[in-house]
N, C-alpha and C positions, 0 to 999 in steps of 0.2 A: 598604433605602434606595434611593431613585431616584437616577439620574445627576445631576440638578441639585443635590440635597442633598449628594452626595459632593463635587462640584466646589466648592460653597459652603464646605463644611467644610475642604477642602484649601486654598482661597484664604485663608480666614480664619486658618488655621494658619500659612501662609507670612507673611502680614501681621503676625501676632502675633510670630512669630520675628524678623522683620526689625526691628520696632520695639524689641523687647527687646535685640537686638544693638546697635542704634543708641544706646540709653540706656546700655548698659554701656560702649560705646566712648567716648561723651562724658564719662562719669564718670571713666574712666581717663585721658583727656586732661587733664581738670581736675586730677586728682590729680598727674599728672606735672608740669604747669605750676606747681602750688603747691609741690611738692617742689623744683623747680629754683629757684623764687623764694626759698624758705627757705634753700637752700644759698648762693645769691648774697648774701642778707642776712647769713648767718653769716660769709661771707668778708669782707664790708664791715665788719662789727662786730669782726672779729678785731684785736687790738692790733698795732701795728707792731713789727717786730723791732728790737731795739736795734742801733745802728750798730756794726759790727765794728771792732775795733782794728787788725786786720790790713789793710794797705793794699790788697792784691789782693782780699781777700774783700769789703771795703767797696766797691771798684769794681764787683765782680760784683753786689752788692746794688743799687747805684744803677742798673746796666743793667737788672736785673730789674724794678725799680720803673718805670723809663722804658718798658719794653716793656708792662707792665701798664697804664700810663696811656694808651699809644697804642691798646691794644685796647679800653679803656673809652671812648675818644673816638670810636671808629668806630661 
């Protein structure tokens, strides 16, 4: 093979590799985003815990709910 043929082969190989890696990266990002969305949906769909009869525990539960609501509002 001549030099221009070798250069063309190397350049096309590099371009092919770069495009392949880009496709794999985008697919992984989409999968991660979908998994995070499913986890968030599962947390939202989870039934609420029954209110505790213990006064201290009930107070702690209310504080946790309040913190969660503040995080969701941001």
